[in-house]
ROLO-950776 format. One record per atom (N, C-alpha, C): residue number from 1; residue in one letter; atom name; x, y, z. Coordinates in Angstrom, 1 decimal. Layout:
<rs>
+-----+------+------+--------+--------+--------+
: pos : code : site :     c1 :     c2 :     c3 :
+-----+------+------+--------+--------+--------+
: NUM :    A :   CA :      X :      Y :      Z :
...
+-----+------+------+--------+--------+--------+
</rs>
This chain:
<rs>
+-----+------+------+--------+--------+--------+
: pos : code : site :     c1 :     c2 :     c3 :
+-----+------+------+--------+--------+--------+
:   1 :    M :    N :    0.9 :   -1.2 :    0.0 :
:   1 :    M :   CA :    0.0 :    0.0 :    0.0 :
:   1 :    M :    C :    0.9 :    1.2 :    0.0 :
:   2 :    T :    N :    0.5 :    2.2 :   -0.8 :
:   2 :    T :   CA :    1.3 :    3.5 :   -0.8 :
:   2 :    T :    C :    0.5 :    4.6 :   -0.3 :
:   3 :    T :    N :    1.1 :    5.6 :    0.3 :
:   3 :    T :   CA :    0.5 :    6.8 :    0.8 :
:   3 :    T :    C :    0.9 :    7.9 :   -0.1 :
:   4 :    G :    N :    0.4 :    9.1 :    0.3 :
:   4 :    G :   CA :    0.7 :   10.3 :   -0.5 :
:   4 :    G :    C :    2.2 :   10.6 :   -0.4 :
:   5 :    L :    N :    2.9 :   10.1 :    0.5 :
:   5 :    L :   CA :    4.3 :   10.3 :    0.6 :
:   5 :    L :    C :    5.1 :    9.3 :   -0.1 :
:   6 :    N :    N :    4.5 :    8.4 :   -0.9 :
:   6 :    N :   CA :    5.2 :    7.4 :   -1.7 :
:   6 :    N :    C :    6.0 :    6.4 :   -0.8 :
:   7 :    T :    N :    5.4 :    6.1 :    0.4 :
:   7 :    T :   CA :    6.1 :    5.1 :    1.3 :
:   7 :    T :    C :    5.2 :    3.9 :    1.4 :
:   8 :    I :    N :    5.8 :    2.8 :    1.6 :
:   8 :    I :   CA :    5.0 :    1.5 :    1.7 :
:   8 :    I :    C :    4.6 :    1.4 :    3.2 :
:   9 :    V :    N :    3.4 :    1.1 :    3.5 :
:   9 :    V :   CA :    2.9 :    0.9 :    4.8 :
:   9 :    V :    C :    2.4 :   -0.5 :    5.0 :
:  10 :    K :    N :    3.0 :   -1.3 :    5.9 :
:  10 :    K :   CA :    2.5 :   -2.7 :    6.1 :
:  10 :    K :    C :    1.4 :   -2.6 :    7.1 :
:  11 :    L :    N :    0.3 :   -3.2 :    6.8 :
:  11 :    L :   CA :   -0.9 :   -3.2 :    7.7 :
:  11 :    L :    C :   -1.1 :   -4.6 :    8.3 :
:  12 :    Y :    N :   -1.5 :   -4.6 :    9.5 :
:  12 :    Y :   CA :   -1.8 :   -5.8 :   10.3 :
:  12 :    Y :    C :   -3.2 :   -5.9 :   10.7 :
:  13 :    T :    N :   -3.8 :   -7.1 :   10.8 :
:  13 :    T :   CA :   -5.1 :   -7.3 :   11.4 :
:  13 :    T :    C :   -5.1 :   -7.4 :   12.9 :
:  14 :    I :    N :   -6.3 :   -7.4 :   13.5 :
:  14 :    I :   CA :   -6.4 :   -7.5 :   14.9 :
:  14 :    I :    C :   -5.7 :   -8.8 :   15.4 :
:  15 :    N :    N :   -6.0 :   -9.9 :   14.7 :
:  15 :    N :   CA :   -5.3 :  -11.2 :   15.1 :
:  15 :    N :    C :   -3.8 :  -11.1 :   15.1 :
:  16 :    Q :    N :   -3.3 :  -10.5 :   14.0 :
:  16 :    Q :   CA :   -1.8 :  -10.4 :   13.9 :
:  16 :    Q :    C :   -1.2 :   -9.5 :   15.0 :
:  17 :    V :    N :   -1.9 :   -8.4 :   15.3 :
:  17 :    V :   CA :   -1.4 :   -7.5 :   16.4 :
:  17 :    V :    C :   -1.5 :   -8.2 :   17.8 :
:  18 :    A :    N :   -2.6 :   -8.9 :   18.0 :
:  18 :    A :   CA :   -2.7 :   -9.7 :   19.2 :
:  18 :    A :    C :   -1.5 :  -10.7 :   19.4 :
:  19 :    E :    N :   -1.2 :  -11.3 :   18.3 :
:  19 :    E :   CA :   -0.1 :  -12.3 :   18.3 :
:  19 :    E :    C :    1.3 :  -11.5 :   18.6 :
:  20 :    I :    N :    1.5 :  -10.4 :   17.9 :
:  20 :    I :   CA :    2.7 :   -9.7 :   18.1 :
:  20 :    I :    C :    2.9 :   -9.2 :   19.5 :
:  21 :    L :    N :    1.8 :   -8.7 :   20.1 :
:  21 :    L :   CA :    1.9 :   -8.2 :   21.5 :
:  21 :    L :    C :    1.6 :   -9.2 :   22.5 :
:  22 :    A :    N :    1.3 :  -10.4 :   22.1 :
:  22 :    A :   CA :    1.1 :  -11.6 :   23.0 :
:  22 :    A :    C :    0.0 :  -11.3 :   24.0 :
:  23 :    V :    N :   -1.1 :  -10.8 :   23.4 :
:  23 :    V :   CA :   -2.3 :  -10.5 :   24.2 :
:  23 :    V :    C :   -3.5 :  -11.0 :   23.5 :
:  24 :    S :    N :   -4.7 :  -11.0 :   24.1 :
:  24 :    S :   CA :   -5.9 :  -11.5 :   23.5 :
:  24 :    S :    C :   -6.5 :  -10.5 :   22.5 :
:  25 :    K :    N :   -7.3 :  -11.0 :   21.6 :
:  25 :    K :   CA :   -8.0 :  -10.1 :   20.6 :
:  25 :    K :    C :   -8.9 :   -9.1 :   21.4 :
:  26 :    I :    N :   -9.5 :   -9.5 :   22.5 :
:  26 :    I :   CA :  -10.3 :   -8.6 :   23.3 :
:  26 :    I :    C :   -9.5 :   -7.4 :   23.8 :
:  27 :    T :    N :   -8.2 :   -7.6 :   24.2 :
:  27 :    T :   CA :   -7.3 :   -6.6 :   24.6 :
:  27 :    T :    C :   -7.1 :   -5.6 :   23.5 :
:  28 :    I :    N :   -6.9 :   -6.1 :   22.3 :
:  28 :    I :   CA :   -6.7 :   -5.2 :   21.1 :
:  28 :    I :    C :   -8.0 :   -4.4 :   20.8 :
:  29 :    Y :    N :   -9.2 :   -5.0 :   20.9 :
:  29 :    Y :   CA :  -10.4 :   -4.3 :   20.7 :
:  29 :    Y :    C :  -10.6 :   -3.2 :   21.8 :
:  30 :    R :    N :  -10.1 :   -3.5 :   23.0 :
:  30 :    R :   CA :  -10.2 :   -2.4 :   24.0 :
:  30 :    R :    C :   -9.3 :   -1.3 :   23.7 :
:  31 :    L :    N :   -8.1 :   -1.6 :   23.2 :
:  31 :    L :   CA :   -7.1 :   -0.5 :   22.9 :
:  31 :    L :    C :   -7.7 :    0.3 :   21.7 :
:  32 :    V :    N :   -8.4 :   -0.3 :   20.8 :
:  32 :    V :   CA :   -9.1 :    0.5 :   19.7 :
:  32 :    V :    C :  -10.2 :    1.3 :   20.3 :
:  33 :    E :    N :  -11.0 :    0.7 :   21.1 :
:  33 :    E :   CA :  -12.2 :    1.4 :   21.7 :
:  33 :    E :    C :  -11.8 :    2.6 :   22.4 :
:  34 :    T :    N :  -10.7 :    2.5 :   23.2 :
:  34 :    T :   CA :  -10.3 :    3.7 :   24.0 :
:  34 :    T :    C :   -9.3 :    4.6 :   23.3 :
:  35 :    R :    N :   -9.1 :    4.2 :   22.0 :
:  35 :    R :   CA :   -8.2 :    5.0 :   21.1 :
:  35 :    R :    C :   -6.7 :    5.1 :   21.7 :
:  36 :    K :    N :   -6.3 :    4.0 :   22.3 :
:  36 :    K :   CA :   -4.9 :    4.0 :   22.8 :
:  36 :    K :    C :   -3.9 :    3.6 :   21.8 :
:  37 :    I :    N :   -4.3 :    3.0 :   20.7 :
:  37 :    I :   CA :   -3.4 :    2.7 :   19.6 :
:  37 :    I :    C :   -4.1 :    3.2 :   18.3 :
:  38 :    P :    N :   -3.3 :    3.8 :   17.5 :
:  38 :    P :   CA :   -3.8 :    4.3 :   16.2 :
:  38 :    P :    C :   -4.2 :    3.1 :   15.3 :
:  39 :    F :    N :   -5.2 :    3.4 :   14.5 :
:  39 :    F :   CA :   -5.7 :    2.3 :   13.6 :
:  39 :    F :    C :   -6.3 :    3.0 :   12.3 :
:  40 :    Y :    N :   -6.5 :    2.1 :   11.3 :
:  40 :    Y :   CA :   -7.2 :    2.5 :   10.1 :
:  40 :    Y :    C :   -8.5 :    1.7 :   10.0 :
:  41 :    K :    N :   -9.5 :    2.3 :    9.5 :
:  41 :    K :   CA :  -10.8 :    1.5 :    9.3 :
:  41 :    K :    C :  -11.0 :    1.6 :    7.8 :
:  42 :    I :    N :  -10.8 :    0.4 :    7.2 :
:  42 :    I :   CA :  -11.0 :    0.3 :    5.7 :
:  42 :    I :    C :  -12.2 :   -0.6 :    5.4 :
:  43 :    K :    N :  -13.2 :    0.0 :    4.9 :
:  43 :    K :   CA :  -14.5 :   -0.7 :    4.6 :
:  43 :    K :    C :  -14.9 :   -1.5 :    5.8 :
:  44 :    G :    N :  -14.8 :   -1.0 :    7.0 :
:  44 :    G :   CA :  -15.3 :   -1.7 :    8.2 :
:  44 :    G :    C :  -14.3 :   -2.6 :    8.8 :
:  45 :    C :    N :  -13.1 :   -2.8 :    8.2 :
:  45 :    C :   CA :  -12.1 :   -3.6 :    8.7 :
:  45 :    C :    C :  -11.0 :   -2.8 :    9.4 :
:  46 :    I :    N :  -10.6 :   -3.2 :   10.6 :
:  46 :    I :   CA :   -9.6 :   -2.5 :   11.4 :
:  46 :    I :    C :   -8.3 :   -3.0 :   11.0 :
:  47 :    R :    N :   -7.4 :   -2.1 :   10.7 :
:  47 :    R :   CA :   -6.0 :   -2.4 :   10.4 :
:  47 :    R :    C :   -5.0 :   -1.5 :   11.1 :
:  48 :    F :    N :   -3.8 :   -2.0 :   11.4 :
:  48 :    F :   CA :   -2.8 :   -1.2 :   12.1 :
:  48 :    F :    C :   -1.5 :   -1.1 :   11.3 :
:  49 :    A :    N :   -1.0 :    0.1 :   11.3 :
:  49 :    A :   CA :    0.3 :    0.3 :   10.6 :
:  49 :    A :    C :    1.4 :   -0.3 :   11.5 :
:  50 :    E :    N :    2.4 :   -0.9 :   10.9 :
:  50 :    E :   CA :    3.5 :   -1.5 :   11.6 :
:  50 :    E :    C :    4.2 :   -0.4 :   12.5 :
:  51 :    K :    N :    4.4 :    0.8 :   12.0 :
:  51 :    K :   CA :    5.1 :    1.8 :   12.8 :
:  51 :    K :    C :    4.2 :    2.2 :   14.1 :
:  52 :    D :    N :    2.9 :    2.1 :   14.0 :
:  52 :    D :   CA :    2.0 :    2.5 :   15.1 :
:  52 :    D :    C :    2.1 :    1.4 :   16.2 :
:  53 :    I :    N :    2.2 :    0.1 :   15.8 :
:  53 :    I :   CA :    2.3 :   -1.0 :   16.7 :
:  53 :    I :    C :    3.6 :   -0.8 :   17.5 :
:  54 :    F :    N :    4.7 :   -0.6 :   16.9 :
:  54 :    F :   CA :    6.0 :   -0.5 :   17.6 :
:  54 :    F :    C :    6.1 :    0.8 :   18.4 :
:  55 :    S :    N :    5.4 :    1.9 :   17.9 :
:  55 :    S :   CA :    5.3 :    3.1 :   18.7 :
:  55 :    S :    C :    4.6 :    2.9 :   20.0 :
:  56 :    Y :    N :    3.4 :    2.2 :   19.9 :
:  56 :    Y :   CA :    2.7 :    1.8 :   21.1 :
:  56 :    Y :    C :    3.5 :    1.0 :   22.1 :
:  57 :    L :    N :    4.3 :    0.1 :   21.5 :
:  57 :    L :   CA :    5.2 :   -0.7 :   22.4 :
:  57 :    L :    C :    6.2 :    0.2 :   23.1 :
:  58 :    D :    N :    6.8 :    1.1 :   22.4 :
:  58 :    D :   CA :    7.8 :    2.1 :   23.0 :
:  58 :    D :    C :    7.1 :    2.9 :   24.1 :
:  59 :    Q :    N :    5.9 :    3.4 :   23.8 :
:  59 :    Q :   CA :    5.2 :    4.2 :   24.8 :
:  59 :    Q :    C :    4.8 :    3.4 :   26.1 :
:  60 :    S :    N :    4.7 :    2.1 :   25.9 :
:  60 :    S :   CA :    4.2 :    1.3 :   27.0 :
:  60 :    S :    C :    5.4 :    0.8 :   27.9 :
:  61 :    R :    N :    6.6 :    1.1 :   27.4 :
:  61 :    R :   CA :    7.8 :    0.6 :   28.1 :
:  61 :    R :    C :    8.0 :    1.3 :   29.4 :
:  62 :    I :    N :    8.3 :    0.5 :   30.4 :
:  62 :    I :   CA :    8.6 :    1.0 :   31.7 :
:  62 :    I :    C :   10.1 :    0.7 :   32.0 :
:  63 :    E :    N :   10.9 :    1.7 :   32.3 :
:  63 :    E :   CA :   12.3 :    1.5 :   32.6 :
:  63 :    E :    C :   12.5 :    0.8 :   33.9 :
:  64 :    S :    N :   13.6 :    0.0 :   34.0 :
:  64 :    S :   CA :   13.9 :   -0.7 :   35.2 :
:  64 :    S :    C :   14.5 :    0.3 :   36.2 :
:  65 :    V :    N :   14.4 :   -0.1 :   37.5 :
:  65 :    V :   CA :   14.9 :    0.7 :   38.6 :
:  65 :    V :    C :   16.3 :    0.1 :   39.0 :
:  66 :    E :    N :   17.3 :    0.9 :   38.9 :
:  66 :    E :   CA :   18.6 :    0.5 :   39.3 :
:  66 :    E :    C :   19.4 :    1.5 :   40.0 :
+-----+------+------+--------+--------+--------+
</rs>
């Protein structure tokens, strides 16, 4: 898929994101419902850009205490 910036965007389904994050599909639906993770809605189907998934992971990271 190309955007107006001529870059390729890899899109993932809810099932794929749940597997990547090692959580349930319900958890992903909750993240979408509360708008805590960016998503695209294409003809009723929810899709996630790869960069948004990894950005969400970075924002969720908690540093260790040392």
